[in-house]
C-alpha positions, 0 to 999 in steps of 0.5 A, a space after each residue: 864236175 871236173 876233179 882233175 887240176 886244170 892249167 888253163 882256165 876257160 878266161 884264159 882260153 877265151 883270151 888266147 883264142 881271141 889273140 887269134 881271131 877266135 871270139 867264144 864265150 867263157 861257156 864255149 871255152 869250158 866245153 873246148 878245154 873239157 874236150 881237149 882234156 878228154 882227147 889228151 887223156 885218151 891219147 896218154 891211155 892208148 898210147 902209154 899205159 899198155 
C-alpha cells in the first residue's frame, strides 16, 4: 500500500500515455507509476541526501 501523496493518478497516466499512442490498462499504469516513483525516490536519496 502506497502511503505518500502522488500527483498523477493511474487514470491520468493512461490518458497521457494514450495521447502518445501507448495503450495500457489502469492496473498496468499503477505498476508503471509505482516503479517511476521508486526510481525518483532512489535518485533523490542517492544524490541529495548524503
